[in-house]
C-alpha positions as a Markdown table, in Angstrom:
| # | Residue | x | y | z |
|---|---|---|---|---|
| 1 | Met | 0.0 | 0.0 | 0.0 |
| 2 | Lys | 1.4 | 3.4 | -1.0 |
| 3 | Val | 1.3 | 6.3 | 1.4 |
| 4 | Met | 2.2 | 9.8 | 0.5 |
| 5 | Ile | 3.2 | 12.1 | 3.3 |
| 6 | Val | 3.0 | 15.9 | 2.4 |
| 7 | Lys | 4.7 | 18.6 | 4.5 |
| 8 | Asp | 5.2 | 22.1 | 3.1 |
| 9 | Arg | 8.6 | 22.8 | 4.6 |
| 10 | Asn | 11.3 | 21.8 | 7.1 |
| 11 | Val | 10.7 | 18.1 | 6.4 |
| 12 | Leu | 14.2 | 17.0 | 7.4 |
| 13 | Asn | 14.4 | 18.8 | 10.8 |
| 14 | Thr | 11.1 | 17.5 | 12.1 |
| 15 | Lys | 11.9 | 14.7 | 14.5 |
| 16 | Phe | 8.3 | 13.5 | 14.9 |
| 17 | Leu | 7.8 | 13.3 | 11.1 |
| 18 | Ala | 10.9 | 11.2 | 10.6 |
| 19 | Gln | 9.9 | 8.8 | 13.3 |
| 20 | Phe | 6.4 | 8.6 | 11.9 |
| 21 | Val | 7.6 | 8.0 | 8.3 |
| 22 | Asn | 10.2 | 5.5 | 9.2 |
| 23 | Ser | 7.7 | 3.6 | 11.5 |
| 24 | Leu | 5.2 | 3.3 | 8.6 |
| 25 | His | 7.9 | 2.1 | 6.3 |
| 26 | Arg | 9.1 | -0.5 | 8.8 |
| 27 | Ile | 5.6 | -2.1 | 9.1 |
| 28 | Gly | 5.4 | -2.6 | 5.4 |
| 29 | Phe | 4.0 | 0.6 | 3.8 |
| 30 | Glu | 5.6 | 2.1 | 0.7 |
| 31 | Val | 6.2 | 5.7 | 1.8 |
| 32 | Thr | 6.8 | 8.8 | -0.3 |
| 33 | Val | 7.5 | 12.1 | 1.4 |
| 34 | Val | 6.7 | 15.2 | -0.7 |
| 35 | Cys | 7.4 | 18.8 | 0.0 |
| 36 | Asp | 7.5 | 22.0 | -2.1 |
| 37 | Ser | 10.3 | 24.0 | -0.6 |
| 38 | Tyr | 12.9 | 26.2 | -2.3 |
| 39 | Lys | 14.9 | 27.0 | 0.9 |
| 40 | Lys | 13.5 | 25.1 | 3.9 |
| 41 | Gln | 14.0 | 21.4 | 3.1 |
| 42 | Gly | 15.6 | 21.1 | 6.5 |
| 43 | Ser | 18.3 | 18.9 | 7.9 |
| 44 | Gly | 19.1 | 17.0 | 11.1 |
| 45 | Val | 17.0 | 13.8 | 10.7 |
| 46 | Thr | 17.3 | 10.7 | 8.6 |
| 47 | Leu | 14.7 | 8.9 | 6.6 |
| 48 | Asp | 15.1 | 5.1 | 6.2 |
| 49 | Glu | 16.6 | 3.7 | 3.0 |
| 50 | Gly | 13.6 | 2.8 | 0.9 |
| 51 | Val | 11.6 | 5.9 | 1.8 |
| 52 | Lys | 11.2 | 8.1 | -1.3 |
| 53 | Phe | 11.7 | 11.8 | -0.9 |
| 54 | Ile | 10.5 | 14.4 | -3.4 |
| 55 | Asn | 11.0 | 18.1 | -3.3 |
| 56 | Leu | 8.9 | 19.7 | -6.0 |
| 57 | Asn | 10.7 | 23.1 | -5.9 |
| 58 | Gly | 14.2 | 22.3 | -4.5 |
| 59 | Lys | 17.4 | 24.0 | -5.6 |
| 60 | Thr | 19.5 | 22.5 | -8.3 |
| 61 | Lys | 23.0 | 23.0 | -9.6 |
| 62 | Asn | 21.8 | 25.2 | -12.4 |
| 63 | Pro | 21.5 | 28.9 | -11.2 |
| 64 | Phe | 19.1 | 29.8 | -14.1 |
| 65 | Phe | 16.8 | 27.0 | -13.2 |
| 66 | Asn | 17.1 | 28.0 | -9.5 |
| 67 | Leu | 15.9 | 31.5 | -10.4 |
| 68 | Tyr | 13.0 | 30.0 | -12.3 |
| 69 | Arg | 12.0 | 27.8 | -9.3 |
| 70 | Phe | 12.5 | 30.7 | -6.9 |
| 71 | Leu | 10.1 | 32.9 | -8.8 |
| 72 | Arg | 7.7 | 30.1 | -9.4 |
| 73 | Gly | 7.5 | 29.4 | -5.7 |
| 74 | Lys | 6.9 | 33.1 | -5.0 |
| 75 | Leu | 4.3 | 33.8 | -7.7 |
| 76 | Phe | 2.3 | 30.6 | -8.1 |
| 77 | Arg | 0.6 | 28.2 | -5.7 |
| 78 | Pro | 1.9 | 24.6 | -6.0 |
| 79 | Val | -1.5 | 23.0 | -6.7 |
| 80 | Lys | -0.5 | 22.0 | -10.3 |
| 81 | Arg | 2.8 | 20.5 | -9.1 |
| 82 | Phe | 1.0 | 18.4 | -6.5 |
| 83 | Ala | -1.5 | 17.3 | -9.1 |
| 84 | Gln | 1.3 | 16.1 | -11.3 |
| 85 | Val | 3.2 | 14.2 | -8.5 |
| 86 | Ile | -0.1 | 12.6 | -7.3 |
| 87 | Ala | -0.8 | 11.4 | -10.8 |
| 88 | Glu | 2.8 | 10.1 | -11.2 |
| 89 | Glu | 3.1 | 8.4 | -7.8 |
| 90 | Arg | -0.5 | 7.1 | -7.6 |
| 91 | Pro | -0.7 | 6.8 | -3.8 |
| 92 | Asp | -3.5 | 4.9 | -2.1 |
| 93 | Val | -3.8 | 7.5 | 0.6 |
| 94 | Ile | -2.3 | 11.0 | 1.3 |
| 95 | Val | -1.5 | 12.2 | 4.8 |
| 96 | Cys | -1.1 | 16.0 | 5.2 |
| 97 | Tyr | 0.9 | 17.7 | 8.0 |
| 98 | Phe | -0.1 | 21.3 | 7.7 |
| 99 | Met | -3.4 | 22.9 | 6.6 |
| 100 | Val | -1.7 | 24.5 | 3.7 |
| 101 | Asp | -0.8 | 20.9 | 2.6 |
| 102 | Leu | -4.5 | 20.0 | 2.6 |
| 103 | Val | -5.1 | 23.0 | 0.3 |
| 104 | Asn | -2.3 | 21.9 | -2.0 |
| 105 | Val | -3.5 | 18.4 | -2.5 |
| 106 | Leu | -7.3 | 19.0 | -2.5 |
| 107 | Tyr | -8.1 | 22.5 | -3.8 |
| 108 | Lys | -9.1 | 22.3 | -7.5 |
| 109 | Gln | -7.8 | 18.7 | -7.7 |
| 110 | Thr | -9.6 | 16.0 | -9.6 |
| 111 | His | -8.0 | 12.9 | -8.1 |
| 112 | Asp | -10.0 | 10.6 | -5.8 |
| 113 | Val | -7.2 | 9.7 | -3.4 |
| 114 | Pro | -8.5 | 9.8 | 0.2 |
| 115 | Val | -6.7 | 12.4 | 2.4 |
| 116 | Ile | -6.0 | 12.3 | 6.1 |
| 117 | Met | -5.4 | 15.6 | 7.8 |
| 118 | Met | -3.1 | 15.6 | 10.8 |
| 119 | Met | -3.7 | 18.1 | 13.6 |
| 120 | His | -0.5 | 18.6 | 15.5 |
| 121 | Gly | -1.8 | 21.2 | 17.9 |
| 122 | Tyr | -4.9 | 22.2 | 19.8 |
| 123 | Pro | -7.6 | 22.4 | 17.1 |
| 124 | Pro | -9.5 | 25.4 | 18.4 |
| 125 | Ile | -6.2 | 27.4 | 18.3 |
| 126 | Met | -5.0 | 26.1 | 14.9 |
| 127 | Leu | -8.3 | 26.2 | 13.1 |
| 128 | Gly | -9.3 | 29.4 | 14.8 |
| 129 | Asn | -6.3 | 31.2 | 13.4 |
| 130 | Leu | -7.3 | 30.0 | 9.9 |
| 131 | Met | -10.8 | 31.5 | 10.3 |
| 132 | Arg | -9.3 | 34.9 | 10.9 |
| 133 | Lys | -7.8 | 35.0 | 7.4 |
| 134 | Lys | -9.4 | 36.8 | 4.5 |
| 135 | Pro | -12.9 | 35.6 | 3.5 |
| 136 | Tyr | -11.8 | 33.9 | 0.3 |
| 137 | Met | -9.1 | 31.9 | 2.1 |
| 138 | Arg | -11.6 | 30.9 | 4.9 |
| 139 | Lys | -13.8 | 29.6 | 2.1 |
| 140 | Ile | -11.0 | 27.6 | 0.6 |
| 141 | Tyr | -10.0 | 26.1 | 3.9 |
| 142 | Arg | -13.6 | 25.1 | 4.7 |
| 143 | Gln | -13.9 | 23.5 | 1.3 |
| 144 | Val | -10.8 | 21.3 | 1.6 |
| 145 | Met | -11.6 | 20.4 | 5.2 |
| 146 | Asp | -15.0 | 19.1 | 4.2 |
| 147 | Lys | -13.3 | 17.0 | 1.5 |
| 148 | Ala | -10.8 | 15.3 | 3.9 |
| 149 | Ala | -11.5 | 11.6 | 4.5 |
| 150 | Ala | -10.5 | 11.9 | 8.1 |
| 151 | Phe | -9.1 | 14.2 | 10.7 |
| 152 | His | -6.5 | 13.0 | 13.1 |
| 153 | Val | -6.3 | 14.6 | 16.6 |
| 154 | Leu | -3.9 | 14.0 | 19.4 |
| 155 | Met | -6.3 | 13.8 | 22.4 |
| 156 | Lys | -9.8 | 12.3 | 22.7 |
| 157 | Ser | -11.1 | 15.5 | 24.2 |
| 158 | Tyr | -10.2 | 17.3 | 20.9 |
| 159 | Glu | -12.5 | 15.2 | 18.7 |
| 160 | Pro | -15.7 | 17.4 | 19.2 |
| 161 | Thr | -13.8 | 20.6 | 18.4 |
| 162 | Ile | -13.3 | 19.8 | 14.7 |
| 163 | Ala | -17.0 | 20.1 | 14.0 |
| 164 | Glu | -16.9 | 23.8 | 15.1 |
| 165 | Phe | -15.0 | 24.6 | 11.9 |
| 166 | Cys | -16.1 | 22.1 | 9.2 |
| 167 | Thr | -18.2 | 19.0 | 8.7 |
| 168 | Pro | -15.7 | 16.2 | 9.2 |
| 169 | Lys | -16.4 | 12.8 | 7.7 |
| 170 | Arg | -14.4 | 11.1 | 10.5 |
| 171 | Val | -12.3 | 12.2 | 13.5 |
| 172 | Val | -9.8 | 9.8 | 15.0 |
| 173 | Thr | -7.6 | 10.2 | 18.1 |
| 174 | Ile | -4.0 | 8.9 | 17.8 |
| 175 | Pro | -1.4 | 10.3 | 20.2 |
| 176 | Asn | 2.2 | 11.0 | 19.4 |
| 177 | Glu | 4.8 | 8.3 | 19.8 |
| 178 | Val | 6.8 | 8.5 | 23.0 |
| 179 | Val | 10.2 | 6.8 | 22.9 |
| 180 | Gln | 10.5 | 4.4 | 25.9 |
| 181 | Ile | 13.5 | 4.9 | 28.2 |
| 182 | Pro | 15.0 | 1.8 | 29.9 |
| 183 | Pro | 15.0 | 2.2 | 33.7 |
| 184 | Glu | 18.8 | 2.3 | 33.9 |
| 185 | Glu | 18.8 | 5.3 | 31.5 |
| 186 | Arg | 16.2 | 7.4 | 33.3 |
| 187 | Thr | 16.9 | 10.2 | 35.7 |
| 188 | Asp | 18.1 | 9.0 | 39.1 |
| 189 | Leu | 15.9 | 10.9 | 41.5 |
| 190 | Ser | 17.7 | 9.4 | 44.5 |
| 191 | Val | 20.5 | 11.8 | 43.7 |
| 192 | Glu | 19.3 | 15.4 | 44.2 |
| 193 | Lys | 20.5 | 17.8 | 41.5 |
| 194 | Lys | 18.4 | 20.7 | 42.8 |
| 195 | Lys | 17.5 | 21.6 | 39.2 |
| 196 | Ile | 14.2 | 22.5 | 37.6 |
| 197 | Ile | 13.9 | 22.4 | 33.8 |
| 198 | Tyr | 11.4 | 23.6 | 31.2 |
| 199 | Val | 11.9 | 22.2 | 27.7 |
| 200 | Ala | 10.0 | 24.3 | 25.2 |
| 201 | Arg | 10.7 | 27.0 | 22.6 |
| 202 | Ile | 11.2 | 30.3 | 24.5 |
| 203 | Glu | 8.0 | 32.2 | 23.7 |
| 204 | Lys | 5.8 | 34.4 | 25.8 |
| 205 | Glu | 2.3 | 33.9 | 24.6 |
| 206 | Gly | 2.0 | 30.1 | 24.4 |
| 207 | Lys | 4.8 | 28.8 | 26.6 |
| 208 | Arg | 4.8 | 31.4 | 29.4 |
| 209 | His | 8.2 | 31.0 | 30.8 |
| 210 | His | 7.7 | 34.2 | 32.9 |
| 211 | Leu | 5.1 | 32.3 | 35.1 |
| 212 | Leu | 7.8 | 29.8 | 36.1 |
| 213 | Val | 10.4 | 32.6 | 36.7 |
| 214 | Glu | 7.9 | 34.3 | 39.0 |
| 215 | Ala | 7.1 | 31.0 | 40.9 |
| 216 | Phe | 10.8 | 30.2 | 41.2 |
| 217 | Gly | 11.6 | 33.7 | 42.3 |
| 218 | Glu | 9.1 | 33.7 | 45.1 |
| 219 | Leu | 10.6 | 30.4 | 46.4 |
| 220 | Phe | 14.2 | 31.4 | 45.8 |
| 221 | Lys | 15.0 | 32.6 | 49.4 |
| 222 | Glu | 13.7 | 29.3 | 50.7 |
| 223 | Phe | 15.7 | 27.3 | 48.1 |
| 224 | Pro | 18.8 | 29.4 | 47.2 |
| 225 | Asp | 20.8 | 26.5 | 46.0 |
| 226 | Trp | 18.3 | 25.4 | 43.3 |
| 227 | His | 18.6 | 26.3 | 39.7 |
| 228 | Leu | 16.1 | 26.8 | 36.8 |
| 229 | Glu | 17.0 | 26.0 | 33.2 |
| 230 | Phe | 15.2 | 26.8 | 30.0 |
| 231 | Trp | 15.9 | 24.5 | 27.1 |
| 232 | Gly | 14.5 | 25.1 | 23.6 |
| 233 | Met | 14.7 | 27.2 | 20.4 |
| 234 | Arg | 15.5 | 30.9 | 21.0 |
| 235 | Lys | 13.8 | 33.4 | 18.7 |
| 236 | Tyr | 12.8 | 36.3 | 20.9 |
| 237 | Pro | 15.7 | 38.1 | 22.6 |
| 238 | Ala | 13.5 | 40.8 | 24.0 |
| 239 | Tyr | 11.5 | 38.2 | 25.9 |
| 240 | Glu | 14.7 | 36.6 | 27.1 |
| 241 | Arg | 15.8 | 40.0 | 28.5 |
| 242 | Glu | 12.4 | 40.3 | 30.2 |
| 243 | Leu | 12.8 | 36.9 | 31.8 |
| 244 | Met | 16.3 | 37.8 | 33.2 |
| 245 | Glu | 15.1 | 41.1 | 34.5 |
| 246 | Leu | 12.3 | 39.3 | 36.2 |
| 247 | Ala | 14.7 | 36.9 | 37.8 |
| 248 | Ala | 16.9 | 39.8 | 38.9 |
| 249 | Lys | 13.8 | 41.3 | 40.7 |
| 250 | Tyr | 14.0 | 38.3 | 43.0 |
| 251 | Gly | 17.8 | 38.2 | 43.2 |
| 252 | Ala | 17.8 | 35.0 | 41.3 |
| 253 | Glu | 19.5 | 36.1 | 38.1 |
| 254 | Asn | 22.5 | 33.8 | 38.7 |
| 255 | Asn | 20.2 | 30.8 | 39.2 |
| 256 | Val | 18.0 | 31.2 | 36.1 |
| 257 | His | 19.7 | 30.0 | 32.9 |
| 258 | Ile | 18.5 | 30.2 | 29.3 |
| 259 | Lys | 20.3 | 27.4 | 27.6 |
| 260 | Gly | 18.7 | 27.0 | 24.1 |
| 261 | Tyr | 18.4 | 24.0 | 21.9 |
| 262 | His | 20.1 | 20.7 | 22.9 |
| 263 | Pro | 20.4 | 18.0 | 20.3 |
| 264 | Lys | 20.4 | 15.2 | 22.9 |
| 265 | Ile | 17.6 | 16.3 | 25.2 |
| 266 | Gln | 17.5 | 13.1 | 27.2 |
| 267 | Glu | 20.8 | 14.2 | 28.8 |
| 268 | Val | 19.0 | 17.3 | 30.0 |
| 269 | Tyr | 16.1 | 15.3 | 31.5 |
| 270 | Arg | 18.5 | 12.9 | 33.3 |
| 271 | Gln | 20.2 | 15.9 | 35.0 |
| 272 | Ala | 17.0 | 17.4 | 36.4 |
| 273 | Asp | 14.7 | 16.8 | 39.4 |
| 274 | Ile | 11.5 | 18.5 | 38.2 |
| 275 | His | 10.0 | 19.4 | 34.8 |
| 276 | Ala | 7.9 | 22.5 | 35.3 |
| 277 | Phe | 5.6 | 23.1 | 32.3 |
| 278 | Pro | 3.6 | 26.4 | 32.5 |
| 279 | Ser | 2.5 | 26.2 | 28.8 |
| 280 | Ala | -1.0 | 27.6 | 28.0 |
| 281 | His | -1.9 | 24.8 | 25.6 |
| 282 | Glu | -0.3 | 22.0 | 23.7 |
| 283 | Gly | -1.4 | 19.5 | 21.0 |
| 284 | Phe | 0.4 | 16.5 | 22.6 |
| 285 | Ser | 3.5 | 17.8 | 24.3 |
| 286 | Leu | 6.4 | 15.5 | 23.3 |
| 287 | Ala | 8.7 | 17.6 | 25.5 |
| 288 | Leu | 6.5 | 16.9 | 28.5 |
| 289 | Ala | 5.9 | 13.3 | 27.6 |
| 290 | Asp | 9.6 | 12.6 | 26.9 |
| 291 | Gly | 10.5 | 14.0 | 30.3 |
| 292 | Met | 7.9 | 11.8 | 31.9 |
| 293 | Ala | 9.3 | 8.7 | 30.0 |
| 294 | Cys | 12.6 | 9.6 | 31.5 |
| 295 | Gly | 11.1 | 9.5 | 35.0 |
| 296 | Leu | 10.7 | 13.1 | 35.8 |
| 297 | Pro | 7.8 | 14.4 | 37.9 |
| 298 | Ser | 6.0 | 17.4 | 36.3 |
| 299 | Ile | 3.9 | 20.4 | 37.2 |
| 300 | Gly | 1.6 | 22.3 | 34.9 |
| 301 | Phe | -1.7 | 24.2 | 34.8 |
| 302 | Ala | -5.1 | 22.4 | 35.1 |
| 303 | Asp | -6.6 | 24.5 | 32.2 |
| 304 | Ala | -3.9 | 23.7 | 29.7 |
| 305 | Pro | -5.0 | 21.3 | 27.0 |
| 306 | Ser | -2.8 | 18.2 | 26.7 |
| 307 | Val | -0.8 | 19.1 | 29.8 |
| 308 | Asn | -3.9 | 18.4 | 31.9 |
| 309 | Glu | -4.3 | 15.0 | 30.4 |
| 310 | Leu | -0.7 | 13.8 | 30.5 |
| 311 | Ile | -0.2 | 15.0 | 34.0 |
| 312 | Ile | -2.5 | 13.3 | 36.5 |
| 313 | Glu | -2.9 | 15.3 | 39.6 |
| 314 | Gly | -1.3 | 13.7 | 42.6 |
| 315 | His | -0.2 | 10.6 | 40.6 |
| 316 | Asn | 2.7 | 11.6 | 38.3 |
| 317 | Gly | 2.7 | 15.4 | 39.0 |
| 318 | Phe | 0.7 | 18.4 | 40.0 |
| 319 | Leu | -1.9 | 20.5 | 38.1 |
| 320 | Ala | -2.3 | 24.1 | 39.4 |
| 321 | Lys | -5.5 | 26.0 | 39.2 |
| 322 | Asp | -3.7 | 29.4 | 39.1 |
| 323 | Lys | -0.3 | 31.1 | 39.6 |
| 324 | Glu | -0.5 | 31.0 | 43.4 |
| 325 | Asp | -1.3 | 27.3 | 43.3 |
| 326 | Phe | 1.5 | 26.7 | 40.9 |
| 327 | Thr | 4.0 | 28.2 | 43.3 |
| 328 | Lys | 2.5 | 26.3 | 46.2 |
| 329 | Lys | 2.8 | 22.9 | 44.4 |
| 330 | Leu | 6.2 | 23.7 | 43.0 |
| 331 | Arg | 7.4 | 24.2 | 46.6 |
| 332 | Arg | 6.0 | 20.8 | 47.6 |
| 333 | Leu | 8.0 | 19.1 | 44.8 |
| 334 | Met | 11.1 | 21.0 | 45.6 |
| 335 | Gln | 11.0 | 20.1 | 49.3 |
| 336 | Asp | 9.9 | 16.4 | 49.0 |
| 337 | Gln | 12.4 | 14.1 | 47.3 |
| 338 | Gly | 10.3 | 11.0 | 48.1 |
| 339 | Leu | 7.3 | 12.5 | 46.4 |
| 340 | Arg | 9.4 | 13.3 | 43.3 |
| 341 | Gln | 10.5 | 9.7 | 43.2 |
| 342 | Ala | 7.0 | 8.4 | 43.4 |
| 343 | Phe | 5.7 | 10.7 | 40.8 |
| 344 | Gly | 8.6 | 10.0 | 38.5 |
| 345 | Lys | 8.1 | 6.3 | 38.7 |
| 346 | Asn | 4.4 | 6.6 | 37.9 |
| 347 | Ala | 5.2 | 9.0 | 35.0 |
| 348 | Ala | 7.5 | 6.5 | 33.3 |
| 349 | Lys | 4.9 | 3.8 | 33.7 |
| 350 | Asp | 2.1 | 6.0 | 32.3 |
| 351 | Met | 4.1 | 6.8 | 29.1 |
| 352 | Glu | 4.1 | 3.1 | 28.2 |
| 353 | Ala | 0.7 | 3.7 | 26.7 |
| 354 | Tyr | 2.3 | 5.8 | 24.0 |
| 355 | Ala | 5.0 | 3.3 | 23.0 |
| 356 | Pro | 5.9 | 3.7 | 19.3 |
| 357 | Glu | 4.7 | 0.2 | 18.4 |
| 358 | Lys | 1.3 | 0.9 | 19.9 |
| 359 | Val | 0.8 | 4.2 | 18.2 |
| 360 | Ile | 1.9 | 3.1 | 14.8 |
| 361 | Glu | -0.6 | 0.2 | 15.0 |
| 362 | Leu | -3.3 | 2.8 | 15.4 |
| 363 | Trp | -2.0 | 4.6 | 12.3 |
| 364 | Arg | -1.9 | 1.3 | 10.4 |
| 365 | Arg | -5.6 | 0.7 | 11.1 |
| 366 | Leu | -6.6 | 4.3 | 10.2 |
| 367 | Ile | -4.8 | 4.1 | 6.9 |
| 368 | Val | -6.1 | 0.7 | 5.9 |
| 369 | Glu | -9.7 | 1.7 | 6.9 |
| 370 | Thr | -9.4 | 5.0 | 5.0 |
| 371 | Val | -8.2 | 3.3 | 1.9 |
| 372 | Gly | -10.9 | 0.7 | 2.2 |
| 373 | Glu | -13.7 | 3.3 | 2.6 |
| 374 | Gly | -12.4 | 5.2 | -0.4 |
| 375 | Lys | -12.8 | 2.3 | -2.8 |
């Protein structure tokens, strides 16, 4: 069975996508990955030998042809290019990563290949942003969403939200794969490092690092030998300055560290005691789940989608109802090593439900059923 995976850009630096594509290939699917990217093909991950990769608008060694492709990419939508590659590859099913990919493979297309739309975030946020675009674009998005054979969401609670934006034929929940960490490679919580981490891109609106700096700052006099580290992509220097100024307000500027991206993030998890996660919303937070698989106790907010389902209050971490409660519960974790150990043990056990072999089996069923329904 031939599966075509479509992602607009950055194909080769998306860890999840590489894992997903390779997993499909390893269970017997013939997989082709297609993008239409002049500059942002990406790098950093490897696709298995046997996975076909096609860039419809990639650079070549010919500078004149490159100019043509550059201008073509700027001036014309890639709908015709996708029509051609679909006709040539003749996939049994297409899986789209971004909403723009759904437009590219369904808008004004005449093929009858069933299409599955992945939703890698919280649908009300992702689809709500689309509905704020110009009227003609909203119309296009609604048209292609109605044509999709199935929508994939990351949490069961997200399923009803799709119907707020379109008339879905089918909505299916499949979580992200979480790599399982052997017990001997998890963090050793019997050895106190006095370190809190937060693994997320450094961003104010969605990730809300400042809430964690405030909580840590309020507890700093009580725990002056503890450190707070932020790990993740850095794009907003003004916000980083704001975070450090906030830390200085509490006299904690030497104990708050903005570290940036780490290529081997498991090493970061192993050197921490607590994963504090003040994010406002997630699709399915792999950063949080990966930390839990490594045996870290976590704390987040009770109203944060995904966070409030991965973290189970009083079992593998804490869920705070507000900022004051967040500070209170962070204190409990910092002062109680035994509690951290109990939560961490439960967290690693809970993540077994998202083992790659279990998740890819759900995808296998969805793909087979979607192809069958399309015939």
